[in-house]
Residue, then its C-alpha position, 0 to 999 in steps of 0.5 A: m145306478q142300475a147294476s151292469s151285466q158284468t156286476p151282479p147285484p148284491p143278494v138283497t133278498a137273502a140278506l134281508s131274509r136272514f135279518a128279518t127272521g133272525l131278529a130277536f126282540e131282545d136284541l132290539p135297542r130300547e129306543v126301537v122298541e119305544r118307537a115301535q110301540l108309539l107307531v103301533l098306538d098311532l095306527l091302532g087309533i086310526m084303525v078304530r076311528s076308520q071303522a065308521l067310514d063308508s069305505t070300510q063298511a063296503l069292504v066288510a060287506a063284500l068280504e062277508d059276501l065272499g065268505l071271509a067272516g067267521g074266522a079266528c082273527r079280529v080287527p082293531g075297532r071290531q068284535d067280529r072275526w075274520t080269516p087272517q087274510a081278511a083281517a089284515l086286509l080290513a085293518g090295513a085299509a082302515a089304517h090307511s083310510l084317514d091318510f093320518d098314518d106314519t111316513h118315512a119321507p126318504a122312502q116315500l112310504h107309509p109303512g105302518a099300515p101294511v106291516i102292522a096289520a099283517a103282523l096283527a093278523a099273523a100274531q093271531m094265527n099262532g098266538a104270538n105275544g107282544q114282544e113277538l109282535l113288536a119284533g115282527i113289526v120292526a122287521g117289516y118296517e126295516v125290510m120295507i123301507r130298505a126295499a124302497f131304497g133298493v127300488n129307488a122310491l122316487r123313480h118308482g113313484e114317478r112311474g106312477y106306482h103307490g109305493s106303500a102298496t107295491v113295496g108294502v107287500f114285502g114289508a108285510t111279508a117280513a112282518a108276518a113271516r117273523v111273527l109266524g116263525l119262518d126261517a130265512s129260506q122260507l121267507e126268501h120263497a115268501f118274498g117270491t110269492a109277494l112279487s107276484e102280489a106287488a100291485g097299486t098305482g096312483q090313479f086313485v087321484v083322478n076321482g078320489a077313489w077308495t082304491k087308495r085305501f084298498q091297495v095298502g090293505n091288499a098289500a097287508a093281506g098279500g104278506v100274510l098269504a105269502a108268508a102262510l104259503a111259504r110256511r107250508g112249503f109253497t115255493g116262490a121265485a128266487e131273487a125276488l128283489e134283485g133278480r133280472e126280472g125281479f122287483f127292483r129292475v121291473y118296477s124301477p127305471e133306475p134301481n139301486p140294490a145296494a142301498a137296500l142293505e146299507g147299515l142293515g142291523e146298525r141304522w134302524e129306519i124305523l127311527e126315521t119314520g115320522v107321524k102325521p099331525y094332519p089327515c092329509c097327504r104328507g106333501i101338504h103338511t109343511p104348507l099347513d105348518g107355515i100357514l098356521k104359524l102365520r095365522a098365529t103370529e101375524q094380523f091378517d083378515f081371512e076375508r081380505i086374502a087376496s092370494v096365496r102362493i105355495g112353493m114345494a118340490r116338484r114331486s109334491v106339486y105333481v101329487v097334491g097341486e096339479p092339475q090346479e083346476r082340479r085341486r081347486d075343485p075337490r068332489n069328495v074326502v080323498d080329493c080333499q086329502f090331496s088338495t093343497h088348495l083345500c087344506v090350506a083354505i080350511a087352515l086359513k079359516h079355522g086355524r086347524l085341519g081335522w078329519d071332521d073339517y073336510e065335509p063342511a068345507l066342501a059345501d063352504p062358499q068362503i073356502r071355495a072361493l079362496m081355493q081359486r086364489i091359491e096357486v101351487f108352484e115348484d120352488a128350487q129350494c124345496e126341490a133341493n131338499f127333496p126327498k129328504a125333507f118335504s119343504a115348503v114356502v108359503e106367501i099370503r097377500a092381502d088386498d091392501g098389498r101386505t105380504w107375509r111369508e114363511f119357509v118350513y124345512a120339514p113338517q111337524g112329526d118328522p124324526d127331528t120335529m117329532l110331535s111331543p108326547a102330549q101331542l101324540r096322546a091328543k091325537f090318539s084321544l081324538l081318534v078313539h074317544g068317541a068309540l071307546g070312551a075314556a076308560g077304553e082309551e086308557a085301557l088301549f093306551d095301557a095295553v100298548r105299553q104292555l106289548s114290550q113286557g110280552g103282554p097277550l094280544h087279546t088284551l090289546l084286541d079287547a081294549a080296542t073294541p068298542p064297549m057295545q060290541r065287547a064279549a061277555p066277561g069270561t069269554d074264551h080267548k084261546d084264539h089269541r093265547 
C-alpha cells in the first residue's frame, strides 16, 4: 500500500546507503561470496560471447564517434580501452544482449548486467582488487532488488517500465559507490543523481529493437556517472527513493517503501537470483522445461503435432504471448527472445534452445507452420503462483487425438532448481570457448575463482580477452593495479 500523508515513508535511501557503503567483504557469508562469483562467471561468459553481435559493433562504432575510446577501462571480451562510463555501457549492454543473464523472479529483474558492468568499470577507476569488486557487486544486487520491492516491481512493470534499466541504475550506483569507497552521505547524493537517470520502457518489443540492450547498459553507465559525481561533491536530490516526488511514488501506482528494508543485512537477495539455461525471456523457460521433458519421455512425432497450448501467468502472457499474431511471426532475434511460440517450436523440433538456433528458425517453414498452431493463454494456477514462480502448463495434442500434459512450477536455474555445477560450466564453455579457446576458458574460470582471494582485476580482464587481441607479455597493468 502507498504510505498515507500522515505516515511518512521509512528512510529507505539513507538506510540502503549506509548498508551498501558499510558492507565489508569479510562480513559476507560464504554462500553469498560463492553466489556472487558464480554470477560474475555467468555474466562474463555472456559479455564475451556478445562482442560479435551487430548491436555491439554498432554501439562500439558510435562510442568511438563520440570520442569515448582510449580511456583506462577495458570491457570483458575486448582489448581496447574506454572511458569508465563507456566501458560500463558496453559491458552492461553486452551482458543483456543474449537475454541469457540472471533473474530475480519476485523483483522482476535481471540484476547482473547493470550491477556487474558498473562494478567492473569502477574497479578499474581506483584499482580495486577482487574482494572489493565482489563486495560492490553484492551491494549492488541487494540495493537493486530491494529498490524493486519498494517500487512494487509488478505494478512498475505493468506501467510499461523496463525494471532492469529503471531500477538497475540504483543497483549500478550502489555497486560503483561501494567499489569507489564513497561514504553513506555521498551515496545518498549519488542516488539523487541516479533518480534523474532512471529510464527505460518495454516499447522495444514492438519491433524487436536493440534499445532493450542499450537501456541496461545505460543504467550501468548512469550508475558510474552518479557515483563519480558524488565522489567530487556534486549534490543529488535527497530521499531519492521514498521522497514525495522520488522513484517509488513517481514510477509506481502502488509503491511499498517498507518492503525495501525488510530483512536488510539478514536476508541476502543475491541468493534468490537464478541463472538462465536458455537465451530468452525468463517467462518462456517453464514452457520450455515442460516441452523438453515431454519430448524426452513421451513418444510423439513432430510432424503430427496438431496443436500446442501454453498456460502462463497473466503478466507472462502479456510479455511473451501477445499479441499472438505478432508472436507467431517473429522478424528478428529480439522478437525470437520474446516469442513463446517460436521458442517452443524450436524445442519441439530440435530438443533444445540455444542462441545459434534463432536465425535458422526464422527461415524454417516447419517452425513457421507449427507456430500457427501454438496458443498461449492465462492459467489460473500459474497466475496464483506469480511472481514468486514463473509457472507454466503445456499441452501437446497429436493429429490422432493423443494428448500429453505437463505442469512446471518453477524454471530450471531458480534458487530451488539451480543448475548443477556441470550445467553451469557447460553454459560458460558454450559462451566463451569460440572466442577464448580451451586454455583461455580455463584461465578465465580460474581468475573468477581467485576474486575472493583478492586477486588483481587485470588477471581477470586479461583472461577475458580473446588471444588475438591480447597485449604482448610484459604490458604494464598500472591502470588495473
